[in-house]
C-alpha positions as CSV (number, residue, x, y, z in Angstrom):
1,M,-12.2,36.2,103.1
2,I,-13.9,32.8,102.8
3,E,-12.5,31.8,106.2
4,K,-13.6,35.0,107.9
5,A,-17.2,34.6,106.4
6,E,-17.3,31.0,107.7
7,N,-16.3,32.1,111.1
8,S,-18.9,34.7,111.1
9,Q,-21.6,32.4,110.0
10,C,-20.5,29.9,112.8
11,Y,-20.6,32.8,115.5
12,L,-24.1,33.9,114.2
13,K,-25.3,30.4,114.5
14,Y,-24.1,30.1,118.1
15,A,-25.5,33.5,119.0
16,V,-28.8,32.6,117.7
17,K,-28.9,29.2,119.4
18,Y,-27.9,30.8,122.7
19,I,-30.5,33.5,122.4
20,L,-33.3,31.0,121.6
21,A,-32.2,28.9,124.5
22,R,-32.1,31.9,126.7
23,I,-35.6,32.9,125.6
24,G,-36.9,29.4,126.2
25,S,-35.4,29.3,129.7
26,L,-36.9,32.9,130.5
27,L,-40.4,31.6,129.2
28,N,-40.2,28.5,131.4
29,E,-39.3,30.6,134.3
30,G,-42.2,32.9,133.6
31,N,-44.5,29.9,133.4
32,R,-43.4,28.6,136.8
33,Y,-44.0,31.9,138.4
34,Q,-47.3,32.2,136.8
35,K,-48.3,28.7,138.1
36,D,-47.2,29.7,141.6
37,L,-49.2,33.0,141.3
38,Y,-52.3,30.7,140.6
39,Y,-51.7,28.4,143.4
40,G,-51.1,31.4,145.7
41,Q,-54.6,32.7,144.7
42,L,-56.0,29.3,145.1
43,F,-54.3,28.8,148.5
44,N,-55.8,32.0,149.7
45,Q,-59.3,31.0,148.6
46,V,-59.4,27.6,150.1
47,T,-58.0,28.8,153.4
48,L,-60.1,31.9,153.6
49,N,-62.6,30.5,156.2
50,S,-60.3,27.9,157.8
51,E,-61.0,26.9,161.2
52,W,-57.3,26.3,162.1
53,L,-55.3,28.2,159.8
54,C,-55.4,31.7,161.1
55,D,-52.0,33.1,160.4
56,K,-51.5,33.0,156.6
57,S,-48.5,35.3,156.5
58,F,-46.4,32.7,154.8
59,A,-43.1,33.4,153.0
60,P,-42.9,30.8,150.3
61,G,-40.4,30.5,147.4
62,R,-36.7,30.2,147.0
63,M,-35.2,27.8,149.6
64,A,-38.6,27.5,151.2
65,V,-41.5,25.5,149.8
66,D,-43.8,27.3,147.2
67,Y,-47.5,28.0,147.2
68,C,-48.2,24.9,145.4
69,Y,-46.7,22.8,148.2
70,L,-48.6,24.7,150.9
71,Y,-51.8,24.2,148.8
72,T,-51.2,20.4,148.6
73,M,-50.2,20.2,152.3
74,Y,-53.3,22.1,153.5
75,H,-55.6,19.6,151.5
76,A,-53.7,16.7,152.9
77,L,-53.9,17.8,156.5
78,N,-57.7,18.2,156.3
79,V,-58.1,14.9,154.6
80,V,-55.6,12.7,156.7
81,E,-56.2,14.5,160.0
82,P,-52.7,13.1,161.2
83,T,-51.7,12.5,164.8
84,N,-48.0,12.1,164.3
85,I,-46.2,14.4,162.0
86,L,-42.5,14.4,160.9
87,D,-41.3,17.7,159.6
88,V,-37.9,17.4,158.1
89,G,-36.5,20.9,157.6
90,L,-37.6,23.9,159.7
91,G,-39.5,26.5,157.8
92,Q,-43.0,27.4,156.4
93,T,-44.2,23.9,156.6
94,S,-43.4,23.9,160.4
95,R,-45.7,27.1,160.7
96,M,-48.6,25.3,159.0
97,F,-48.2,22.0,160.8
98,S,-47.9,24.0,164.2
99,Q,-51.2,25.8,163.7
100,Y,-53.0,22.6,162.8
101,A,-51.6,20.7,165.9
102,K,-52.4,23.5,168.2
103,W,-55.9,23.7,167.0
104,K,-56.5,19.9,167.1
105,N,-55.0,19.7,170.6
106,S,-57.2,22.5,172.0
107,N,-60.3,21.1,170.7
108,G,-60.2,17.5,172.2
109,G,-59.8,14.2,170.2
110,A,-56.6,12.4,169.6
111,K,-53.4,14.3,170.6
112,V,-51.3,15.5,167.6
113,N,-47.6,15.4,167.9
114,H,-45.5,17.6,165.4
115,I,-41.7,17.2,165.6
116,I,-39.2,19.0,163.4
117,V,-35.7,18.0,162.3
118,E,-33.3,20.8,161.6
119,H,-29.5,20.9,161.6
120,D,-28.8,24.8,161.6
121,P,-28.6,26.3,165.0
122,D,-28.5,29.9,163.4
123,W,-31.5,29.1,161.5
124,I,-33.4,27.6,164.5
125,N,-32.8,30.9,166.7
126,F,-33.8,33.2,163.8
127,F,-37.0,31.2,163.1
128,M,-37.9,31.2,166.8
129,K,-37.2,35.0,167.2
130,Q,-39.5,35.6,164.1
131,Y,-42.3,33.0,165.1
132,G,-41.9,32.1,168.8
133,S,-40.4,29.3,170.6
134,D,-43.4,27.0,170.7
135,Y,-42.0,24.4,168.4
136,D,-40.6,20.8,169.1
137,I,-37.4,21.0,167.3
138,Y,-34.7,18.4,167.3
139,Q,-31.4,19.9,166.3
140,I,-29.4,17.0,164.6
141,P,-25.9,17.7,163.2
142,L,-25.6,17.4,159.5
143,L,-22.7,15.5,157.9
144,I,-21.7,16.9,154.5
145,N,-20.5,14.7,151.5
146,V,-20.0,11.5,153.5
147,P,-20.6,7.9,152.3
148,F,-23.9,6.6,152.9
149,Q,-25.5,3.1,152.1
150,I,-28.9,3.9,150.7
151,S,-29.7,0.2,149.8
152,D,-28.3,-3.2,149.9
153,K,-26.7,-2.6,146.4
154,I,-26.0,1.1,146.5
155,I,-23.5,3.0,148.5
156,V,-23.6,6.9,147.8
157,K,-20.1,8.3,147.8
158,E,-21.2,11.8,148.8
159,A,-24.5,12.4,150.8
160,N,-25.7,15.0,153.1
161,I,-27.1,13.1,156.1
162,Y,-28.5,13.8,159.7
163,D,-25.8,12.2,162.1
164,G,-27.6,9.3,163.8
165,F,-31.0,9.9,162.2
166,D,-31.7,6.2,162.0
167,K,-31.2,5.7,165.8
168,W,-33.2,8.8,166.5
169,L,-36.0,7.6,164.4
170,L,-36.3,4.4,166.3
171,T,-37.1,6.3,169.4
172,K,-40.2,7.8,167.8
173,E,-43.7,6.5,167.1
174,K,-44.8,5.7,163.6
175,F,-45.8,8.7,161.5
176,D,-48.8,9.2,159.3
177,F,-47.7,12.4,157.7
178,V,-44.1,13.3,156.6
179,S,-42.9,16.4,155.0
180,I,-39.2,16.4,153.7
181,D,-37.7,19.7,152.7
182,G,-34.2,19.1,154.0
183,P,-31.3,18.8,154.1
184,F,-30.0,20.5,151.0
185,G,-29.3,18.2,148.1
186,N,-26.6,16.2,146.4
187,K,-26.3,15.6,142.6
188,K,-26.6,11.7,142.8
189,Y,-29.0,10.9,145.8
190,S,-30.6,13.8,147.8
191,R,-32.3,13.2,151.2
192,P,-31.4,9.5,151.1
193,Q,-32.5,9.1,154.7
194,M,-36.1,9.1,153.8
195,M,-35.4,5.4,153.1
196,E,-35.0,4.9,156.9
197,L,-38.8,5.6,157.2
198,L,-39.1,2.1,155.5
199,Y,-36.0,0.3,156.9
200,Q,-36.8,1.3,160.4
201,D,-40.7,0.6,159.9
202,R,-41.6,4.2,161.0
203,L,-44.7,4.6,158.9
204,K,-48.3,3.8,159.9
205,D,-50.4,1.5,157.8
206,D,-51.9,4.6,156.1
207,F,-49.7,7.6,155.5
208,V,-48.8,10.7,153.4
209,I,-45.3,11.8,152.5
210,M,-44.5,15.0,150.6
211,V,-41.0,15.7,149.2
212,D,-39.9,19.1,147.9
213,D,-37.5,20.0,145.1
214,V,-38.2,16.9,143.0
215,Q,-37.2,18.8,139.8
216,R,-33.6,17.9,140.8
217,K,-32.0,14.7,139.7
218,G,-30.8,13.8,143.4
219,E,-34.4,13.8,144.7
220,Q,-35.7,11.9,141.7
221,N,-33.3,9.1,142.1
222,T,-33.9,8.8,145.8
223,I,-37.7,8.6,145.3
224,R,-37.3,5.9,142.5
225,L,-35.5,3.8,145.2
226,F,-38.1,4.6,147.9
227,I,-40.8,3.6,145.5
228,D,-39.0,0.3,144.6
229,E,-38.8,-0.5,148.5
230,L,-42.3,0.6,148.9
231,N,-43.5,-1.8,146.2
232,K,-41.9,-4.7,148.1
233,R,-43.6,-3.8,151.3
234,K,-47.0,-2.5,150.0
235,N,-47.6,-4.7,147.0
236,G,-48.3,-1.8,144.9
237,N,-51.1,-0.4,147.2
238,Y,-49.8,3.3,147.0
239,Y,-50.3,6.3,144.7
240,I,-47.8,8.9,143.7
241,N,-47.9,12.3,141.9
242,I,-45.8,15.3,141.2
243,Y,-47.2,18.8,141.2
244,N,-45.7,21.8,139.5
245,G,-45.3,25.4,140.9
246,T,-42.0,27.5,140.9
247,K,-40.6,24.1,142.1
248,K,-41.8,20.5,141.8
249,H,-42.9,18.4,144.9
250,C,-44.0,14.8,145.1
251,I,-46.8,13.3,147.1
252,I,-46.9,9.6,148.0
253,T,-49.9,8.0,149.7
254,T,-51.4,4.7,150.6
255,G,-54.7,3.7,148.8
256,K,-56.8,5.3,151.5
257,Y,-55.6,8.8,150.5
258,K,-55.2,8.3,146.8
259,F,-57.4,11.2,145.7
260,L,-54.7,13.5,147.0
261,T,-52.7,12.7,144.1
262,T,-55.4,14.2,141.8
263,L,-55.8,17.7,143.2
């Protein structure tokens, strides 16, 4: 009887612990969606009378960026007024960048280039059927779980990388706005090829970089390495912040645009 009672108590403790953990998880999830609802309303307000963002029928969330990301990105575009944009991962960001570039290019001034990197031909075809074919998309094959040297001291055993991305990058002009929402991640280091932006010297003197999904360890580890390398090259003249919606995204800027880290 004593043994049965002890077993029952152990089970009860485990059940209570599990239920409390589950409640906490559901509350956190609810808070995330509340935040995104807030950012969705905020995004709709700030873009209401936008000169260039006419089509606001975005489909954020899940694998796509969330409203928090779109809100940050919209502000950044208006502040930076970039002329050379790298958009890694075809999706909702591509739709916003495209409207910005078309508006800028039809109103005189410096020409805006918006180029997209995407690996999945099926997704490209689906996207173009939905939103039109007027996108400058580079389809680069994706290598899954292959070794990749992310720095002088670190070789990642399993990484998802765009095949030949470093050589492709060298053929492009320097960028002042980079959005990274691809490829899908790894546990240790996700999206490690963002390091090539520094190694290949493909960033202008002043720039903004946005990275999605930084609630995950893989993206966090890569960003730490990126910041370490950026410190060597910019002598600390950069700013970084993480914004929270249904997911988390990171923004990295040079000093000129530091107020974008305080939205």
